[in-house]
N, C-alpha and C positions, 0 to 999 in steps of 0.2 A: 504493500500500500504506500509506504514511504517513497519507494522508488518511482511509483506511478505519479505521486504528487510532485516529485522533483522533476520528472520528465515534463509534466504539464506546465510547471512553473518556468522551465527553460525553453519551452516552445515559443518561437517568436510570435508576437502579436500581429494580427492582420492590420495592414495600414489604416483601415477604417477605424480601428480601435486604439491606435497609438495616441498617446497624450504628449504633445510637444511641450517644450519649456514655456513658461508663462509669457515671457516677453514676446517670443515668436508667435504664440497663439493669439495674443492680443493684436499684434500687427496684421497678421493674416485675417483675423476676424474683422478688423476695421476695413480691410480691403473688400471683404464680402458685403459689408454694410454700405460702403460708398457705391459699389457697383449696382446694388439693387435699390438704392434710396430714391432716385428719381422716378423709377417705375412704380414704387410704392406710393409716392406722392401724387402721381398722375391720376389714379383712380378717385381719391377724395376730391381733388381739384375739378376733375371733369364732372363728377356727379354733383358737387356743390354748385357749380355754375349752371348746370342744366336744371337743377331743382330750385334755382334762385334763392339760395341760402345766403345769409349775411356772412361777412368775412370772419367774424369771431366764431361763428358756428362751423365754418369750413376748417378753421384752425383746430377746433375740437375734434372734427373728423380725422384730421391728419394725425394728431397725437394718439387718438384711439386706434387708428390704423397701425401705427408703429408699435404700440403696446401689444396688440393682439398678434401682430406678425412676430414679435419677439417671443411671446409665450408659445406660439405654435412651432416656431423654429426650434426652440429648446425641447419641446415635446417630441418633435420629429427626430431630432438628432440624438437625444439621450434616451427617449422612451419612457413609458409609464407602465411598468409591469407587463402583463400579457394583453393589455387593452389598447394602448396607444403608441404610435411612433414607429417609423420604418427603420430607425437607427442607422441612417446613412448620412453623408455630408450634404445636406440640403438646406435651403433657406426658403421660408414661406413668405408670401406677401399677397396683398389684395389682387384678385384676379379681375381682368377686364370683362369676363363673361357676365358679371353681375350688374354692370352699369345700366345697360338698356332696360332690363326688367325693373330695376329699382326706380329709374326715371318714370316709367309708365305707371308703376304702382303709386309713386308719390303724386302724380298728376291726377289719378283717378280716386285714390283713397286717402292720401295724406301720409305724412311721415311716420306716425305711429304704426300704420299698416306696413310700411316698408320694413321696419325692424321686427315687427311681429311675424311677417312672412319669412324673413330671414331666419329668425329663431326656429320656426317650424321646419324650414328647409334643412337647418343644421341637425335637428332631431331626426328627420328623415334620413339624412346622410349617415348618422350613427347607426340607424337600424339596418340600412342596406349595404353597409361597408363589407361585411363578410360575404353575402351573396354575390356582390359585384366582384370581389376579389377572386371568386371561383371561376370567373370568366378569363383568367389570365392566360389560359392555353389558347384563347382566341386572339391574343395579342402577340403573335410571333414577330421576329425581326422585320418581316414584310410590312406589318401594320405599324409597329413601334417606330421603325425607321422613317416611314412616311410622315408620321405625326411630328417627330422631333425635327425633321428637316423643315417642315412648314412652320413650326413654332419659330425657328430661327429666321426664316425668310420673311414671314409675315410681320415680325417685330422690327425689322431693319428700317422700316419707314419711320418708326418712332425715333430711332437714333438720328436718321437723316433730318427729321424735322427739328430736333434739338440743335443740330449743327447749323442749319440754314436759317431757321425761323419758321413761324407758323403760317404767316400770310405772305404769299408771293408778291402781292401788290404793295406791301409795306416798305418804307425806306430802310435800307440796310439789309434786306433779305439776301441771303447768300453772299454777304459782303466778303471781299477778298481776305480781310483780316480774320473773319470767322473760319473760312475754309483753311487758311494757312495754320491757324491755331489748332484746328482739328487734325490736320495732317501732321503737325508737330507732335501731338499727343500720340498718334498712331506710330510715328517714327520712334518715339522714346520707348514705347512698349515693345516694338520689334527689336530695337537695338539692345535693350536690357535682356530680352529673352534669348537673343542670339549670342550675346557676349558673356552672359553669366548663367552658369548651370546651378548655382547655389541659391541662397536666400534672396539676393537681389532679383534674380530671374523670377522667383516665385511671387514677388511683390511688384512686378513690372507694371501692372495696371494701377496700383496705388501710387507709385512714383510718377507714372504718366499723368495722373490726376493732379498731383501736387505741382509738378513742373508746368502743366498747362494753366493751372490757376495763377501761379506766379507770373507766367508770361502774359496772362490776360489782364493783369492789373494795369500796366502802363497803356494798354489799349482801351481802357475805360469799359471793359466788359465784366467787371466785378462790382457788386453792390451788396455790402453786408449791413447797410444802415437799418434795414427792417429788423434784423436780428436783435438790435439793441432795444427795440420797443416791445420785445416779446418777454413774457414772464419767465422767470428762472425755473420755477417748479409748478407742477399742477397735474392732478390725475383726472382723466376724463370722467365726466359725470354719467353714471349709469342711467339708462332710459331718459336721456335728455329731452326727448320729444314727447314724453308722457307714457302712460301705460300702453303696452303693445296691443295691436289689433290684428285680427286674423281673417281677412277676406279670402274666400275660397280661391278666387282667380289668382290672387297674389301668392297664396301659399303654393298653388300648383306651379306657378311660374318659377318660384325659388327652388322647388324640388327639381324642376328641369335643369335649372342652373347648377344645382349640386351634382347632378349626373354629368353635366358638361365638365365641371371641375374634376370629377372622378376620372373621366376619360383622359383629360390633360395630365393629371397627376400620375395616372397609371403609366402612360408613356414616359414621363419624366423619371419615375422611379425605376422603370426597366432600363432606361438609358444610364442613370447614375450607377446602377448595379453592374451594368456592363463595363463602365469606366473603371470601377474599383475592384472588379473581379470578386464581388460578394454576391453569390447567388440570391435571387429574390424569391422567397417562398410565398405561397398564398397567404400564410399567416402574417408575414412581414407586410405584404401589400394591404391586407385587411387593416392592420394597425395604422399604416400610413393613411389610408382612406378615412379611417375613423377619426384621425387627427384633423383631417379636412372638415369632417362633419362637426367636430368640436369647435372649429374656428367659426362656423356659422352660428352655433349656439352662443358663444362668447361675443361675437360681433353683434348679434341681435340685442344683447343686453347692454353693450358698451358703445353703440353707435358707430360700428366699424363696418368691415366688409369680409365676406368669406374668402379664405386664403387658398391659394394654389402654390405649387413649387415654382420658384422663379427660374426661368430658362437661362438668364444671364449668369446666374450663379453656377448652374451646371457647366456652362462654358468656362467659367473661372476654375472650377475643379479640374477640368480637362487641361486647361492651359498651364496652371500652376503645378500640376501633378501632385498636389497635396491632398491626401484622401481622408484625413482625420475628421471624424464627425464631431470631435470636441472643439474644433475650430469653428464650425458652424453653430455649435451650441453657444460658444462665446459670442458669436455675432448676434445670436438671439438675445443674449443678456445685454449687449450694447443697445439693441433696438428697444428693449424694455426701459433702459435708462433714458434713451432719447424720448420715449413716450411719456416719461414722467418729468423731463426737463425740456420744455418747449424751446427755450432759447438755444440750447445746443442743437436741437433739431433744425431750427431756423438757420443756423450757421451752415450746416451741411447742405440745406436746401438752397443756399445762396451760391453754391458752386456754379461757375459759368456754364451756360447751356452747351456751347460748342465743345467744351472740355468733356462734360459728362456724355454728350452725344457721341463723341469720337470713341470713348471707351465702350459705350453701349454697342456701337456698330461692330467693334471687334468681338465682343462677347456674343452678340446675336449671330454673327457669321460663324463663330466657333460652334454654336449650338447646331446650326445647319450642317456644318462639317461632321459633327458627331452623328447626326442623322444619316448622312451619306455613308459614313463608316459602318453603321449598323446595317444599312442596305447591302453592303458588300458581302454579307453573310448569306444573301439570297442567291439561289442558283437561277440565273436569268436565261440559261441556254435553252431550256425547253419549258413549255407550259405558258400559262397566262400571266405570270408574275410581273413581267415588264408592262403589260397593259394595265394591271392593277395599280402599279406605282404611277403610271402616266395619268390615269383618270383621277386617282386620289389627289395628286399634286395639282392637277387642273382645277378640280372642285374646290380645293383649299385656296388657290390663288385668285379665284373669281371675285370674292368679296374684298380682296386686297386691291386688285386693279380697278374694281368698280364698286366703291363702298356703298353706293345707294341703290344697287341693283335690286335688292329685296325689300325696299321701303314700302312697296305696295302690298306686301303680304301681311297676314295676321301677325300679331305680336309674338305669339308662341312659335311660329315658323321662323320669324326673324331671329329669335334667340338662338335657334339651331343653325340656320343657314347663313346668318350674318357673321358668324365667327369662322375664320379660316381654319383654326385648329379643330373645331367641332366638325366642320364640313369634311376635312381630311380624315379625321378619325372615323366618322360614320361611314364614309365612302369606302375606306380601306377595310374596315371591319366587315361590312356587308359583302363586298366583293371577295374577301378572303373566305367568308362562309360559303358564298355561292360557288366558288371554283374549287375549294379544297375540303368542304365538309358536307355539302348537300347536293352537289352536282352528280350526275350519273357516272362521270369519270372517277370522282372521288369515291363513290360507293364501290365501283369495280376494283379500285386500287386497294380497298380494305376487305374485299371479299376473299374467302379462302379458295385455294386452288382446288379443281375437281379431284376428288379422291383423297384430299389431304385431311389431316385431323382438324377438327374445329378449333378456332383460336379462342383463347380465354382472355 
C-alpha cells in the first residue's frame, strides 16, 4: 500500500492540474481577464442601450456581469463536487445569444419579466444538463470543428469594429493612426511569440496590450477620466428591477437561449479538451453545462446575463500553451474583485479600442484555426463529410454577411437562425445525423454480415 501511494505521489500531474507559482499565475490570469473584458462589457452595453436604460443602471449591469462571470469561471475551473464545473482552463462570460430575446421581453413585458424569464431558463438548464450531455456522441470532430471554426470567424467582425470604429460615416473611422496602432499590437504579439519560448512568449498578448496602450497615449486615443468618477467599491443590488415575473412566452424564449448556450459550450468544451489532451467524459460535460445553467439562475437574481465559455480565451490557451485550470480560476477571482470594485473595472474598460480590437482579432483567428485543426481529424476522401462542412459553414456565415436577413421572421426563429454559431451547430448536427446515423447507408454500415454472429 505504501509503495502504491508513493508511486501515485511521484506520478507527474496533468498540465491541466498543475499549480504554477503565485506571481506567474496572477500575471497569466490578468492576461485572460484583459482578453475577455471587452467582450464581457459588450453585452450589458448593447442590451442597456436597446432597452433605454439610464447610465447608472447600465453600470450596475456591467458590475453584475463581471461578478457572475467571475463566480462561474471559478466554478468551471475548480469544480463543485460531482455537481458543477468541467474542471478545464476556461473563462465564462455573458453570451450574445441572450441579447435579442431579452430586448423583446423587456419591450413586451418589462424588466422584471426579463430577469424572471432568465431565472426560469437557468433552472431549466440545470434540469436538462445531464440529458443534453448524453448527446455528446452526436458531436464528433465533424460537428465540433465546424462550430469552433464559425465561432472564430463570426466574432472577427467585433474585433474589426473595435479597431476601425462603429460608424463608417463618422470622422476618424479607420483613421491611419488606429490601423497602425492595431498593426503594432499584432506585431508585438508575433515578435514576442517568435523570439521567446518562455514566460514572455506566454504573456505576449498582455504585453501587446500594455505596449499598445502606451503608444496610444500620445495619439490622444486614451481617456481614463471617467474612471475617476466611478465609485471605488459596491456590490450589485439583487432584483434591482423588482420582484421577478414569469410570462410564458418569455420563459420559453430563455429556455431556447439556454439550449443555444449549451450547444456553444459543448463545442467549446470539446475543443479545450482536445487542446489539453484531457478526455471529456459525459459527466464532465454535464457538470460544465450545469454551471451554465447556474449562471442563468444567479444572473436572474443579480441583474446579469447567462454565461457561455469565451472563445477568445480558448484561443489564448492554445497560443500561450499554458493549460493550468488554476490560472483561469485566478482570472475568475480577479473578475469577482472587479465586480465589487467598479473603479478598477472602469480603468480596464478604458483601454483603447484599437488596442483591444487588435488582440481580439488574433484571439478570434486563433479560435478559427483551432476549429480547422479539429476538422483535420475528419476523413474527407470518401462520403458526404466535405458537403456537411460546406453547408454548415455557409449556414453559419449567412447571418454574419447579412445581419438583417431574418428580421422578418418570428422572434423565436430569429433567436435560432440569427446566430451564426447556432445556425452552424444545428446544421452540422442535423446533417451528421442524416448521413451517419439515420440514412440507409449508415444502417447498412452497422448491419451484421450475412451468416455472421449478431453484434452486441
